[in-house]
C-alpha positions in Angstrom: 3.1 -12.5 10.4 -0.1 -10.5 10.3 -2.9 -9.6 8.0 -3.5 -5.8 7.7 -5.1 -3.3 5.6 -3.5 -0.2 4.1 -5.9 2.6 3.1 -5.1 5.9 1.3 -6.2 8.3 -1.4 -4.5 8.6 -4.7 -4.2 11.7 -7.0 -4.8 9.8 -10.2 -6.3 6.3 -10.0 -5.3 5.2 -13.5 -1.7 6.3 -12.9 -1.5 4.5 -9.6 -3.0 1.3 -11.1 -0.5 1.4 -13.9 2.3 1.0 -11.4 1.1 -2.5 -10.2 4.3 -4.2 -11.3 6.3 -1.9 -9.1 3.9 -2.3 -6.2 4.1 -6.2 -6.5 7.9 -6.1 -6.4 7.9 -3.8 -3.4 5.2 -5.6 -1.5 6.9 -9.0 -2.0 9.6 -7.7 0.4 7.2 -7.7 3.4 4.2 -10.0 2.5 3.2 -13.2 0.8 0.3 -11.7 -1.1 -2.0 -8.7 -1.3 -5.3 -7.7 -2.8 -6.4 -4.2 -4.0 -9.8 -2.7 -3.5 -10.8 0.4 -5.3 -13.3 3.2 -4.6 -13.3 4.7 -8.1 -15.6 7.6 -7.2 -13.2 9.0 -4.6 -9.8 7.9 -5.9 -9.3 5.8 -2.7 -7.7 2.4 -2.4 -7.4 -0.3 0.3 -4.8 -3.0 0.2 -5.3 -6.2 2.1 -1.8 -7.5 3.1 -1.8 -11.2 3.8 0.9 -12.9 6.0 2.8 -9.6 6.2 5.6 -8.4 8.4 4.0 -5.3 9.9 7.3 -4.0 11.4 9.1 -4.4 8.2 6.4 -2.5 6.4 6.5 0.3 9.0 10.3 0.6 8.6 10.1 0.6 4.8 7.2 3.1 4.9 9.3 5.5 7.0 12.2 5.6 4.6 13.0 8.4 2.2 12.9 6.0 -0.7 9.4 4.9 0.2 8.3 8.6 0.5 9.7 9.3 -3.0 7.9 6.2 -4.4 4.6 7.3 -2.8 5.1 10.7 -4.4 5.7 9.3 -7.8 2.7 7.0 -7.5 0.5 9.9 -6.4 -0.3 8.5 -3.0 -2.0 11.0 -0.7 -1.0 10.8 2.9 -2.0 9.7 5.4 -1.6 6.0 4.8 -3.8 4.3 7.4 -3.0 0.9 8.8 -5.7 -1.4 10.2 -4.6 -4.8 11.7 -7.0 -7.6 11.0 -8.2 -9.1 14.3 -8.2 -12.9 14.4 
């Protein structure tokens, strides 16, 4: 398990935030918890993933279903991944 950060822009911050229940359900499949950090001036978010399965996230992220979910949520690619160094 690893801690890592996901970082990406969003088209509409209010819309993206309104989908938090869906995000929680999805993220629970690969991590124990996550925190959301928002740059409201630039419609940019960072998510700290705690005790996450990085490989499972990468597999999920590469799926067509995940691409459709990102499009519905207004996620702007690329999604950057930074692994927290212990």
